[in-house]
C-alpha positions in Angstrom: 0.0 0.0 0.0 1.5 3.3 -1.0 2.1 5.8 1.8 0.1 9.0 1.7 1.7 12.4 1.9 0.8 14.4 5.0 -2.1 16.9 4.4 -1.1 20.3 3.2 -1.5 23.3 5.5 -3.7 26.2 4.5 -0.6 28.3 4.2 0.9 25.8 1.8 -2.2 25.8 -0.4 -2.1 29.6 -0.4 1.5 29.4 -1.5 0.8 27.0 -4.3 -2.2 29.0 -5.5 -0.2 32.2 -5.6 2.8 30.4 -7.3 0.4 29.0 -10.0 -0.8 32.5 -10.8 2.7 34.0 -10.8 3.9 31.1 -13.0 1.4 32.2 -15.7 2.9 35.8 -15.6 0.7 37.1 -12.9 -2.6 36.5 -14.8 -3.9 33.0 -15.0 -7.0 31.2 -16.1 -9.2 30.2 -13.2 -9.3 26.6 -14.4 -5.5 26.3 -14.7 -5.0 27.4 -11.2 -7.7 25.1 -9.9 -6.1 22.1 -11.5 -2.5 23.2 -10.4 -3.6 23.5 -6.8 -5.4 20.2 -6.8 -8.1 20.8 -4.1 -11.9 20.3 -4.5 -13.7 23.1 -6.1 -15.6 24.2 -3.0 -12.4 24.5 -0.9 -10.7 26.3 -3.8 -13.4 28.9 -3.9 -13.1 29.4 -0.1 -9.3 29.8 -0.3 -9.7 32.2 -3.3 -12.2 34.3 -1.3 -9.8 34.6 1.6 -7.0 35.7 -0.7 -9.2 38.2 -2.4 -10.4 39.6 0.9 -6.8 40.2 1.9 -6.1 42.0 -1.4 -3.6 39.4 -2.7 -5.6 38.3 -5.8 -8.3 39.8 -8.0 -10.7 37.8 -10.1 -11.3 39.3 -13.5 -14.1 38.1 -15.7 -13.3 38.4 -19.4 -15.2 37.5 -22.6 -13.1 34.4 -22.9 -13.2 33.2 -19.3 -12.3 34.0 -15.7 -8.8 35.0 -14.7 -7.0 35.4 -11.5 -4.6 38.4 -11.2 -1.8 38.7 -8.7 -1.9 42.1 -7.0 1.3 44.0 -5.9 0.4 43.1 -2.4 0.1 39.4 -3.5 3.6 39.6 -5.1 5.0 40.9 -1.8 3.3 38.3 0.2 4.5 35.5 -2.2 8.1 36.9 -1.9 7.9 36.7 1.9 6.5 33.2 1.7 9.4 32.1 -0.5 11.8 33.4 2.1 10.0 31.6 4.9 9.9 28.4 2.9 13.6 28.7 2.1 14.4 29.3 5.8 12.2 26.3 7.0 13.8 24.0 4.4 17.2 24.8 6.0 15.9 23.0 9.1 14.3 20.1 7.1 10.8 21.6 7.4 8.5 23.3 4.9 5.3 25.3 4.8 
């Protein structure tokens, strides 16, 4: 029986979500980010709402679909999360 990975923390999911948007140049299709993060749709919507409330992401509805935009505050937050993750990895830990 294959071993299961430990559950991801909420902060780790935020990190992966923001990384997915940044990886698309700061503007990513909603569906691509959803599949990159790999959480059920209802949980994804809840995480997205929290990030939008904090001003880290903005949802933009276009004629060709919905997009997620990384705000300047979101870029700063992601930069700090990278630093924290790097620091924790030095001790064998991660977000």
